[in-house]
C-alpha positions in Angstrom: 31.5 22.8 36.8 30.9 23.2 32.7 31.2 27.3 31.3 28.6 29.1 30.4 30.7 28.1 26.4 30.6 24.6 26.6 26.7 24.3 28.0 25.9 26.6 24.2 28.2 24.5 22.9 26.2 20.6 23.6 22.9 22.2 23.5 24.0 23.5 19.3 25.5 20.4 18.9 22.4 17.9 20.4 20.0 20.2 18.4 22.5 19.5 14.6 22.1 15.9 16.0 18.4 16.4 16.1 18.3 18.4 12.9 20.5 15.3 11.6 17.6 12.4 12.9 14.5 14.4 11.7 17.1 15.2 7.6 17.8 10.9 7.7 14.2 10.1 8.1 12.2 11.7 6.3 14.8 11.1 3.1 15.1 7.8 3.7 15.0 5.8 0.8 11.5 5.2 -0.4 10.6 1.4 -2.1 10.1 0.5 -5.1 7.5 -1.2 -6.4 5.7 -3.5 -9.9 3.6 -4.3 -10.2 2.4 -6.8 -13.4 -0.5 -7.9 -14.0 -2.1 -10.2 -16.5 -4.6 -7.8 -18.0 -5.1 -4.6 -19.3 -8.6 -2.9 -17.1 -10.1 -4.7 -14.6 -6.6 -6.5 -12.0 -5.0 -2.5 -13.4 -7.8 -0.1 -12.9 -8.0 -1.6 -8.9 -4.2 -0.8 -7.9 -3.9 1.8 -9.5 -7.3 3.1 -7.6 -5.2 1.3 -4.1 -2.2 2.8 -4.7 -3.6 6.1 -5.3 -6.2 6.0 -1.9 -3.0 5.1 -0.3 -1.3 8.7 -1.2 1.3 6.7 -2.9 2.4 7.5 -6.4 4.1 5.7 -10.0 7.6 6.8 -8.6 6.7 3.7 -5.3 4.1 1.3 -7.4 3.6 1.6 -10.9 1.2 -1.6 -11.7 0.9 -3.2 -15.7 -0.5 -5.3 -17.5 0.7 -4.5 -21.7 1.1 -8.5 -21.1 -1.2 -11.2 -22.9 -2.5 -13.3 -19.8 -0.8 -16.6 -20.4 0.7 -16.4 -16.5 3.7 -17.5 -18.5 3.8 -14.4 -20.6 3.3 -12.2 -16.5 6.6 -13.7 -15.6 7.7 -13.4 -18.9 7.1 -9.8 -18.4 8.0 -8.2 -15.4 12.2 -10.2 -15.9 12.2 -7.8 -19.4 10.6 -5.3 -17.4 13.5 -5.7 -14.6 16.4 -5.8 -17.4 15.4 -2.5 -18.2 15.3 -1.3 -14.5 16.9 -3.5 -11.5 15.3 -0.6 -8.9 13.1 -2.4 -8.2 12.4 -3.3 -4.6 9.7 -5.6 -4.6 7.5 -7.1 -8.1 3.8 -9.0 -8.1 3.1 -11.0 -10.2 -0.6 -10.9 -10.3 -2.3 -13.3 -12.3 -5.4 -16.3 -12.4 -5.4 -20.3 -12.1 -8.0 -20.3 -14.9 -7.0 -22.4 -16.9 -4.0 -21.5 -17.5 -1.4 -24.5 -18.9 1.3 -22.0 -18.4 0.4 -21.5 -14.5 2.2 -24.4 -12.5 5.6 -22.8 -14.5 4.8 -19.6 -13.4 4.9 -20.4 -10.5 8.2 -23.1 -10.6 10.0 -19.3 -12.5 9.0 -17.5 -9.9 10.7 -19.6 -6.8 13.4 -20.0 -9.1 14.0 -16.6 -9.6 14.0 -15.8 -6.4 16.8 -18.3 -5.2 18.8 -16.9 -7.2 21.9 -14.9 -6.5 20.0 -11.8 -9.1 17.2 -11.7 -6.7 16.5 -11.5 -2.9 14.1 -14.0 -2.0 12.3 -11.0 -0.3 11.8 -9.9 -4.7 9.7 -11.7 -6.3 6.1 -13.1 -5.3 3.9 -14.5 -7.3 -0.2 -13.2 -6.4 -2.8 -15.4 -7.4 -6.3 -16.3 -7.6 -7.9 -19.2 -7.6 -10.6 -19.7 -10.1 -9.5 -15.7 -11.0 -9.3 -12.2 -9.7 -13.0 -12.5 -8.9 -12.7 -13.9 -5.6 -11.2 -10.4 -4.7 -14.4 -8.2 -4.6 -16.8 -11.1 -3.9 -14.2 -11.9 -0.6 -15.3 -8.5 -0.2 -18.6 -10.0 0.9 -18.6 -13.6 2.5 -15.5 -15.6 3.1 -16.8 -19.3 2.0 -14.4 -21.8 1.2 -17.1 -23.6 -1.5 -14.8 -24.5 -4.8 -15.8 -23.1 -7.8 -16.3 -25.8 -11.1 -16.9 -26.1 -14.5 -20.1 -26.2 -14.8 -24.0 -25.2 -16.5 -22.0 -24.2 -19.2 -19.6 -22.4 -17.4 -16.5 -22.3 -16.5 -15.2 -22.9 -12.7 -14.7 -18.6 -13.5 -17.7 -17.7 -14.5 -19.5 -19.3 -12.0 -17.7 -16.9 -9.9 -19.4 -14.3 -11.3 -22.4 -15.6 -12.3 -22.0 -15.6 -7.5 -20.5 -12.2 -8.0 -23.2 -10.5 -9.5 -25.9 -11.1 -7.1 -23.9 -9.2 -4.6 -24.9 -4.7 -4.8 -23.4 -2.9 -6.8 -21.8 -6.1 -9.1 -26.0 -6.7 -11.1 -24.7 -5.7 -14.4 -20.8 -6.7 -13.6 -18.3 -7.3 -16.6 -15.0 -8.5 -16.8 -12.7 -6.8 -17.8 -14.6 -3.7 -17.9 -13.5 -1.8 -14.8 -11.5 -2.2 -11.3 -15.2 -1.3 -9.5 -12.5 0.3 -6.4 -14.5 2.8 -4.9 -18.2 0.6 -4.8 -15.4 -1.8 -2.5 -12.9 0.6 -0.3 -15.2 0.9 2.6 -15.2 -3.2 2.7 -11.6 -3.7 2.4 -11.2 -4.6 6.0 -13.6 -7.4 5.9 -12.0 -8.3 2.5 -8.7 -8.7 4.0 -9.8 -11.2 6.6 -12.2 -13.4 5.2 -8.8 -13.8 2.2 -6.7 -14.7 4.5 -9.2 -16.8 6.5 -10.0 -18.7 3.3 -6.2 -19.2 2.1 -5.9 -21.1 5.9 -8.8 -22.9 5.5 -7.9 -24.0 2.4 -4.1 -24.9 3.7 -5.7 -26.8 6.5 -7.4 -28.7 4.1 -4.9 -30.2 2.4 -4.4 -28.2 -0.4 -0.6 -26.4 -1.4 -0.8 -22.2 -1.4 -2.1 -21.2 -4.3 -3.3 -24.5 -5.1 -6.7 -23.9 -2.5 -10.7 -23.6 -4.7 -11.3 -20.7 -3.8 -8.7 -18.7 -2.0 -6.3 -15.4 -4.1 -3.0 -14.0 -2.2 -4.7 -10.1 -2.5 -4.2 -9.5 1.0 -1.0 -10.1 0.8 -0.6 -7.6 -2.0 -2.5 -5.5 -0.6 -1.2 -5.4 3.3 2.6 -4.9 1.2 1.6 -1.7 0.0 -0.4 -0.9 3.0 2.8 -1.1 5.2 4.8 1.3 2.1 2.4 4.1 2.3 2.1 4.4 5.9 6.3 4.0 6.0 6.6 7.0 3.4 4.6 8.9 5.2 5.9 8.8 8.8 
């Protein structure tokens, strides 16, 4: 039969173990994320607002758009950033299909680097939008598979923006002027559903990932950040 002293010792030992378990959970290593965008305004403003809304900080997620709009420049900038600070767990490259000649080159570069010894396959992810980032905004209102092409003196992205301007709160939308997070936040869950559905439909119709018109992988970035926030606050 255990003595009173043994019971007291075992009780203290159990409490100490429980305390250590709580400390390990509390101080579990944080995940650092780098998001490189092709633009300095719309994408960066939107994503920074999303990060703040999730209760994350620049210590967790760094969003930058200090490069030009060419997809290859986005990738090159991210790699240069990594050379000076390789403590990122995830690196997302956010860029449009639009009419960029380096679009496929950038995708090949990301794919190749993901398989190299320098990076784990989960480190790098291309977050593309076809034809442009504004498809993500439009998907907050509706899901559709109508392709956007040049016509009426406008580029595919120009015609998409014309459709976006028909939505409440976007009548005077101008690319690069605002992130529009506040107008869209309450529709975020629906946007993720619409985005995933639109992407899946384009794949079922024979388009490769990153090449469906229209499509975006923004929902995967949002879900990744939400997952990080949930673990960070648990």
